[in-house]
C-alpha positions in Angstrom: 5.4 2.2 -51.8 5.1 -1.6 -51.8 2.6 -3.0 -49.4 5.2 -5.0 -47.5 7.2 -1.8 -46.8 4.0 0.0 -45.7 3.3 -2.8 -43.3 6.8 -2.6 -41.8 6.5 1.1 -41.5 3.2 0.9 -39.7 4.6 -1.7 -37.3 7.6 0.4 -36.4 5.4 3.5 -36.0 3.1 1.6 -33.7 6.0 0.3 -31.6 7.2 3.9 -31.0 3.8 5.0 -29.6 3.7 5.8 -25.9 3.0 2.7 -23.8 -0.4 4.1 -22.7 -1.5 4.2 -26.3 0.2 1.1 -27.7 -0.4 -1.2 -24.8 -3.9 -0.3 -23.6 -7.2 -0.1 -25.3 -8.5 2.5 -22.8 -6.7 4.8 -20.5 -7.6 4.4 -16.9 -8.6 7.9 -15.8 -9.2 7.0 -12.2 -6.9 8.9 -9.8 -3.9 6.7 -9.0 -2.8 6.4 -5.3 0.4 4.8 -4.0 1.0 4.0 -0.3 4.6 4.2 0.8 6.0 2.0 3.6 4.9 3.4 7.0 7.3 5.2 9.3 7.7 3.7 12.8 7.6 6.4 15.4 8.2 3.9 18.2 6.4 2.0 20.9 6.3 3.5 24.3 4.9 1.8 27.4 5.4 -0.9 30.0 4.5 -3.7 27.5 6.2 -2.2 24.4 7.1 -4.8 21.8 9.5 -2.9 19.5 10.5 -5.8 17.3 6.9 -6.8 16.5 5.8 -3.2 15.9 8.7 -2.5 13.6 7.4 -5.1 11.2 4.1 -3.0 10.9 6.0 -0.7 8.6 5.3 -3.0 5.7 2.2 -4.7 7.0 0.3 -1.4 7.4 1.4 -0.3 3.9 -0.1 -3.4 2.4 -3.3 -3.3 4.5 -4.0 0.4 3.8 -3.5 -0.2 0.1 -6.1 -3.0 0.4 -8.6 -0.8 2.2 -8.2 2.0 -0.4 -8.6 -0.5 -3.2 -12.1 -1.4 -2.0 -13.1 1.9 -3.6 -13.6 1.3 -7.3 -13.2 5.0 -8.0 -9.5 4.7 -7.2 -6.6 3.1 -8.9 -4.1 1.7 -6.5 -0.4 1.1 -7.2 0.7 -2.3 -6.0 3.5 -2.4 -3.4 5.5 -4.7 -5.7 5.6 -1.9 -8.3 7.0 0.5 -5.7 9.6 -2.1 -4.5 10.7 -2.8 -8.1 11.1 0.9 -8.8 13.2 1.5 -5.6 15.4 -1.4 -6.6 15.8 -0.4 -10.2 16.4 3.3 -9.5 18.6 2.6 -6.5 16.3 4.8 -4.4 16.9 3.3 -1.0 14.6 5.5 0.9 15.7 5.8 4.5 13.9 7.5 7.3 11.3 10.1 6.7 10.3 10.7 3.1 9.8 14.3 2.1 7.1 15.5 -0.3 9.5 16.1 -3.2 10.9 12.6 -3.0 7.4 11.1 -2.7 6.4 13.1 -5.8 9.3 11.8 -7.8 8.4 8.2 -6.9 4.8 8.9 -7.6 5.5 10.2 -11.1 7.6 7.0 -11.9 4.9 4.6 -10.7 2.1 6.6 -12.4 0.3 7.8 -9.2 -1.6 11.0 -8.8 -1.3 11.0 -5.0 1.2 9.5 -2.6 0.3 8.5 0.9 3.1 8.7 3.5 2.0 6.9 6.6 3.4 6.7 10.1 2.4 5.1 13.4 3.2 5.4 17.1 2.1 3.2 20.0 1.9 4.9 23.4 0.7 2.9 26.4 -1.7 0.7 24.3 -2.9 3.7 22.3 -2.1 3.4 18.6 -2.1 6.5 16.4 -1.7 6.4 12.6 -1.1 9.4 10.5 -1.2 9.9 6.7 0.3 12.7 4.8 -0.9 13.1 1.2 1.3 14.5 -1.5 0.1 15.9 -4.8 2.5 14.2 -7.4 1.9 16.9 -10.0 2.9 19.8 -7.8 5.0 18.1 -5.1 2.9 19.8 -2.4 1.7 18.3 0.8 -2.0 18.5 0.5 -3.5 17.0 3.6 -2.6 15.3 6.8 -5.0 12.9 8.6 -4.6 11.1 11.8 -6.7 8.4 13.7 -6.1 7.2 17.3 -7.7 4.4 19.1 -6.9 1.5 21.4 -4.1 -0.7 20.1 -6.5 -3.7 19.7 -8.6 -1.6 17.3 -5.7 -1.4 14.8 -7.8 -2.7 11.9 -10.6 -0.2 12.5 -8.0 2.5 12.6 -6.9 1.5 9.1 -10.4 1.5 7.8 -11.1 4.9 9.3 -7.8 6.2 7.9 -8.6 5.1 4.4 -11.9 6.9 4.7 -10.2 10.0 6.0 -7.8 10.0 3.1 -10.5 10.0 0.4 -12.5 12.6 2.3 -9.5 14.8 2.5 -8.9 14.6 -1.2 -12.6 15.1 -1.9 -12.7 11.8 -3.8 -15.8 9.6 -4.1 -16.5 7.8 -0.9 -16.5 4.0 -0.5 -19.9 2.4 -1.0 -21.7 2.6 2.3 -22.5 -1.2 2.3 -18.9 -2.1 1.7 -17.7 0.4 4.2 -20.0 -1.2 6.9 -18.8 -4.7 6.0 -15.2 -3.6 6.4 -15.9 -2.0 9.8 -17.6 -5.1 11.1 -14.4 -7.2 10.4 -12.1 -7.8 13.4 -8.4 -8.3 13.2 -6.5 -8.0 16.5 -3.0 -6.6 16.9 -1.6 -10.1 17.1 -2.9 -11.0 13.7 -1.6 -7.8 12.1 1.9 -8.1 13.7 2.2 -11.8 12.7 1.2 -11.0 9.1 3.7 -8.1 9.1 6.5 -10.3 10.3 5.7 -12.9 7.7 5.9 -10.3 5.0 9.3 -9.3 6.3 10.4 -12.9 6.2 9.2 -13.2 2.6 11.0 -10.0 1.5 14.2 -11.4 3.0 13.8 -14.6 1.1 13.0 -16.7 4.2 10.1 -18.4 2.4 9.6 -21.3 4.8 9.4 -19.0 7.9 7.0 -16.8 6.0 4.8 -19.7 4.9 4.7 -21.2 8.4 3.6 -17.8 9.9 1.1 -17.1 7.2 -0.5 -20.5 7.6 -0.9 -19.8 11.3 -2.5 -16.4 10.5 -4.9 -17.7 7.9 -5.9 -20.6 10.1 -6.7 -18.5 13.1 -8.1 -15.5 11.1 -9.4 -17.0 7.8 -11.1 -13.7 6.7 -7.7 -11.9 6.7 -7.5 -11.5 2.9 -4.1 -9.9 2.8 -2.6 -12.9 4.6 -4.4 -15.3 2.3 -3.1 -13.5 -0.8 0.5 -13.3 0.6 0.4 -17.0 1.3 -0.7 -17.7 -2.3 2.0 -15.5 -3.7 4.9 -17.3 -1.9 7.1 -19.2 -4.3 6.8 -23.0 -4.2 9.3 -25.7 -4.5 
């Protein structure tokens, strides 16, 4: 067979290889984890701010993903990949997501585990829960919950991330990094403003999102999720 035909044949054969083989030098064997949008179980109390807390559905999703990503033993699926998938597959997930639906989404985004989060605010006590689904079997493996004062919302997230890896018997976050994360402080005001800004950005209201994120990053410059969200906003 002429060399030119051999070359063409080799090129076609290579193009038909699975993406994992053709597009990557090495396969990432770390367990993949995807965090779904949180479910809002409501805010109850004399000072309930339902509108602000509703925005936490996306804010907490992003922030929990960031906390889990501090652990180099894990591979986190970005929120944008989940959003793109839901749009492309017309999977407009409404309400409570069951284990089978989560497993389907997990398989499509290449995750090993799916985290389904929820939160409820009751008289200034914030509780966050995480249900963990095994994508391969579709089974609900674990459920973890953390409850603290509302103002400790960031510490709740840090502790929830640790509880998730513990529940799955995955390698723990490095102790020094874990301590650094716990020492950071982000009040409920910062988290709700960030969450509302993300919602504005998702809705295409770029200028409102930018204005809010600039306020957040000015008042809380160590808020890395807000810094990243501001950098990712389209310009012009």
